[in-house]
N, C-alpha and C positions, 0 to 999 in steps of 0.2 A: 617482245612481240606479243601481241594480244593473241589469246586463243583464237583459233580460226574459227570454231565453231560460234563463238560471240559475232562474227561479221556477218552472219545470215539473219535473215527473217527467221522466226518462229518456224514459218510453215513450211522454209527450205532446209531446215536442219537436218531434215530426216534423209536428205537427198545428198547433201554435200557435207561431210563431217569431218573431214581432215585433208590439209593441205600440206604436204610434206616436199622439201626442197632437198632433193639428192645430189652429190656430185661422184661422179664416177673417177677412177684412177686415170689420169692424164688428160682428163677433159677440165676445161676452163670452168670457173664458179658459174653457177646458174645456166648451166648446160643441160640439165636433167630436171624436168619437173613431173610429179606423180601425184594424182588426185585421187586419193583413196575413199573408198564407201565402205558403210557398215557391213558388216556380214548379212547376208539376206536380202540386202537391197537390190533392187532390180535395174536403177537408174545411175549411168555413169559410175559403174564398178570399177572400171579401171580408165583412168584417162593418163595416158603418158606422153610426155613430150620430150622428144629426143632430138639430138643434133645430128645431122647427117655428115658422114665422112666426108671431110674436106671443105665444110662450109661452115660459115663463120657466124650465121644467124640461125636463128631455131627454127626447126621444121613445124611447120604450121603457122609460122609467122611471115609476114609479108611485110616490109617497111613502106609506108607510105608517106610522101613528102607533101606537106601542104604549104600553101602559098605564106612566106614568112617564117616558116618553121624550119627547122634542120632536121637533117636526115635523123631516123630512128625517133623522131619526136611521136610521130602516130605509127602506131603496129596495128594491122588487121589480123585477126586470127582467121584461119581459113576453116570453115568447118568440115569435118569428114561426109561423105555421103551418107545420109540417114541421119544426121545431126542438124539440129536447127537451133541449138541454143550456142551461147558464147560465141556470138558473131564479130562483135566488135571489142577491142581493148582498146580503151583511151588511157594516156598518160596525164594526170593530174599534178599540178606542181602546187605545194602550199608555201605560204610564205616561210623562208628560211630552209626550206627543204630543197635537195639537190634533183635535178631531172630524174627521173625514173624511180624516184623514192615512193611515190604513191601512184599505184593504178587503179584506175576507176571500170568495173567490168558493168558493161551497159547491154540490156537487150535490144532486140529490134523491135520498131515501131509495128505494133499490132500484137505482140507478143501477150499472153496472159500475164497477169501479176506474178505467178508462182515462177514464170520464166525472166520476169525482170529481176535480175540479181544486183547489187554492187557490193563489190568485193574491193576492199581496202587492203593493200598489201604494202606493209612497212618494209622493203628492201632496203638493205645496205649494199648496194651493188658497187664494186669497184670500178674507179672511173675507167680505166681502160678497157674493159670489157664491152664497153659500147663506143669508145671513142671513135670518130672518125680518124682513118689512117692518114697520117702526115705526109705530105709530099715535100721531097728534099732535091733542091737545085743539085746539078752536077758539081763536083768539087771545082772542076775546071771550065773556064769558057763562060760566056753571056746567057748560057740557055736559062730560063724560067718559067714554066708553067703558068698559066693565067685562069682566072675564072671571071667571067664578066657579072657584072652587078645585076645585070638581067637574068641570069640565071638563078638568082640567089633572091628574086624578087624585091632587089633594094629599090629605094625612091631616087629617082635619077635627078629630079629637081633640087633635093636635099644635098646630094653629092655635090651638085653645082653651086650649091651655097655654101657647102663646106669649102671647096675650093677658093671662092671668092675670098670668104672670111681669111683662109691662110693666107692668100695672095696680098691681102690688105695687111696682115700681119706679119710681113716682112720673112715668109717662109721661103726657103730655097727647095726642100724635097720634103714629101711626105709619100709614106708607102705605107699601105695596109693588105696585110697576108690573111687569109683563111684557110685553114687546114694545111698550110704551107705554101699555097698558091697566091700570087699577086692578084687582087682584086683592084687596088687602086695604087697608082703610080703616077705621080704629077709633080714636074720640076717647074721652078717658077725662076722669072729673068732671064739671064744667061747661064744658071746652073743646069748641070746636065748629069745624067746616071754615072757617068766616068769621072766626076770632079770631085775632089777630097773636100770635107770639111771636119771640123771639130766637134767632138763629143762633149767637151767641158768634163763636168762633174758624172756624166752619163758613163763615161770612161771608168769611174771608180767601180763599177758593176763588174767590168771586164778584168781589174785589176784581182777581184775577189776571187772569181774563176779560176784565173792563174794560180793564185795562193792555194787554192784546192788541188790544182795537180800537182803542185810542188810537195803538198803534205800527202798526197797518196804515192808519190813517188819517193816518199822518204827523207826529202831534202831537208824537211822542216817539220816543225809540229807548232800549231797555232798557240798552244799552250806556253810555247818556251817563252822566256823574257826577251823583249826587244834587244837587249844588250847583248845577248850572245851573238846578234849579226852586226851590231851597231859599234858595239864596244861599249865601254863604261864611259860615262861623261858625255852621251849624246844629248843630253838635256841640262837645264839648270837647276834641277831639283836635285835631293841630295841622294846618296848611292842607296838608300833603303828605300827612298821613296820611288828612283827610277826602277829598280830592281823589280818592282812590282808590276810594271807595266810589260804587257806580253801582246806578241802579234794579235792575239784574238781582241786585245782592246783597241788597237789601230783598226781592225776590220769595224768593229762595233761604236766607234766614236765614243770610247769611253777611257781615253787615256787619263784623264784627271788633269791634263796640262792646262794651262791658261791659254784660252784663245783668241785673247784681245789681237794679237798681230797673228791672223789666221793663217797665213801663207809661210812665214819665215820659218826655216828648217834650222837655221843656226841655234846652237845650242842655248845661248844667253836669251833666246826669244821663246824657249820652252820652259817657262817656269811653271811651278808646282801651284795648282788650284784645289784639287782635292785629290783623296787616294783613289787610284786606278780602279774603274769598275763601279764609283759610285756617282758618278756625275756625267751626264750625256751632253756632249756639244759638238756641233758641226766644223770639226776642227780640221783643214785641209793638210796642215804640216806633217802631224802624225801619219797620215794616209800616205802623203807623198814619199815619205821614207820608206814604204812597203817596197819600193824599187829598189833601194839598197839593201834592204832585208832579202828580197828574192836574188839579188845579184851576189851576195855572200854566200848565200846557202845553194843556189845552183850554178853560179858562175856565167848566168845569162842574165841580161836586162829585160825588161818586161817587153821591149819590142822584139828582141831576139827569142822570147820565150813565145810569144805568139806566134812567130814565123816557126818554130821548132813543134809545136805542140798543135797548133790549131790550123795553120795554113794546108798542109798537104791533106788533111782527114776532113776539113769541113768548108775549105775555101776562104775561111775569116784571115784577113791580112790587114795591114795597116801599120802604122808607127806611133809612138809617143815620142812628141816633140818638146823640148824644154820652152817654157813661157813663164819667164822670171823664174821663182820658186818653184813653180808646177811643172809637171809633165803631162800633156794633154795629147790624148790619143786623136788620131784623124784617120779617117777612110771615106769611102763612097756609103751613101745611102743604103746601097744593096748589102754591102759588108754589115752595118749595122743591123739590117733585118736579118741577115744569116745568123748573127749572134743572139738575137731574140727569138728566132727557131730553135737553134740549140738548146735556149733556157726554156723554152717551152715544151721541148721534148726531155726534159729532165737530165740535160748535158749528154743525151744520147743523139748521135748524126747517122740518121738512116741505117739503124741497127749497131751502130759502132760507139759503144760507150766510152764517151771522151772523159769525162770525170766520173769516174768509178767510186770514188769516196761518197757515197749516196748520203751519209750521216752530215758529212758538211754541206753538201748541197742543199737538203732539207733545213740545215740551220741557216742558210745563206737566205732562204725564201721565208723564211718566217722569223717571228720575234726573236732577237738576239740575247735580249735583255729588257729588266722591267721598267727601264726609265722611260723610253721612247718605244712604245709597242707597234708603231710603224715603221721599224727599222730592222732589218736584218744584218747581213754582212755586206755593206756598201749599197743594199738595194733598198728601196722604199717601198713600203706594204700598205695596200689598200685593205678596207673593209675592218679596221681594227676601232677600238674604243676611244682611243684618242693619238693623237700624235704632237710632234716638236716641230720646230722650223729652224733653219739655219738663224744664227746671230741672236737666238732668244732661249732662256730658260723655261718660258711658259709653255705648259701641256694645255693643248686645244683640245676640246671634245669633238668626238666625231670621227669618221673617216677621213681620209686624205683626200679622195675624189668621189664625194657621195653619189653621183650619178653614174659611175663606172662599176663594173661587176667588182663584188667584194674580194674576189681572188686575184685581182690585177696585183702584179709586182711592176714597179717602175724604175727605170735609170732616168735621172733628172740631171740636166747639167744648165748651166747658166744662160741666158738668152733664149731658153726654151729648146733645148736639146733634149728629146724625148725617145725613149723606149717603154712600150707599155706591152706587158705579156699578160694575154687573159686567157686563162685555161679553160675557163667555163664556155668560152666561145671560140675556143681553138684559132685564137687571133694574136697577132702581133702588129702595134701601131708604132710608126716611126715618124719623128719631124724633126728636121734639121732647119736651121734659119738664123738670122739675127733676131735682137730682140723683138718681141712683139709688139711692145706698146703696151702692154697689160701686165699685171702681177702675175708673175709666173711661179711662185712660190706653191709646192706642194699643197692642197687643203682647201686655198682660198676658193671661195665660191666663184670669183671672176678668173681664176686661173685659166692657162691654155689647155692645160689637160682638160678641165671641165666642160670647157667649151667645146673641145673636139669630142667628147663623148656625147654633149648634147647632139651634134649631128649625126655621131654614129647610130645613136639610139632612134632618131628620126627616121634614117633612111632604113634602117632594120626593122621599122615599125615596132620598135621595143617601147615607145611612149604612148 
């Protein structure tokens, strides 16, 4: 951080010489601020901002909500009796900087030049410090709180346009959660909120989460060779080549096995293409065999593990059904939204930490290997410098979904099954349906996800 003295004009340096950030034991970061003056100065010798006992906001700060802006985007500093300056604090966002990174201190209209002070504070504020508290629906029952689009000042005409686009694109269900509450929920045709639909490859993300639980319970380690659970000879590679394939490789699509016969899990189909960890390919067969790994390690199938570990704690339920070589998860759209909400809150459901292996979670939702920067543990990642696509060895430049928030993590399945988790907006976006009739590969400018975010940005007034 720059020296605070350099943030003031010369004629103001005599009055405001130091800004000190203090933290008291037991208080959250940024709870206490103290403005220090030089010895002998008469103005603003001691300005101390303290949090009140039991309050989550700062004493002297009042959150003000403007149209189109989220809570805590604008703060008003209430002056004390007899004080006339420091009236308004306005957050300013620079390109590439997160909210609350830069604050600009403005004087009131009519005040002299000496009272017009521009203070730029480069603060690294922990996300949770100002995050809107998430709502979680009850584990049992159909209750789920809602927010009206009007309360968020969203453009209803653009929402209607989104619904029209989704209907024309063979959508069955669409949900958008904000702060955990349902803002948009729409079913098309004869589909309804209690009807099941398939996740396709979006279910891979749920499998990754379950593998994380199995590791935290010491049933397995993702660094274990896959042959520890499937036995030697599960591939058509040599014993030495096969022994280098780990559970981690299955999670990151880096098994090195030939993906020409993408779905076949028979050993004769799983031939050697490259050393494990040196080649990224979207290969379904090694992923599918994670079910066998989990069953050998825990004694439970993926479906049983969902019921044992998630149903009673989060309300997440459903089943993996065999479809050819694949095992495809099926659930309602609201169950898919529950899972998105669980991931939005970093594996924590309403205070109950389901995935306690935080290292696993962080690696799951961040770049897992250098070959495809936009892939974690069976999750797609936005905001990276490049990405690869299924059935291709080409690396494309740019982000997966350029118009979506850079921190979006995505579970993507065939025919446009989508879970988008957007932490910076406290959002979860769900789409289920048949093939939309457009190219749905992540990253294409014409992709379904790209089009959905076009509408979201419009009705949120982000464009």
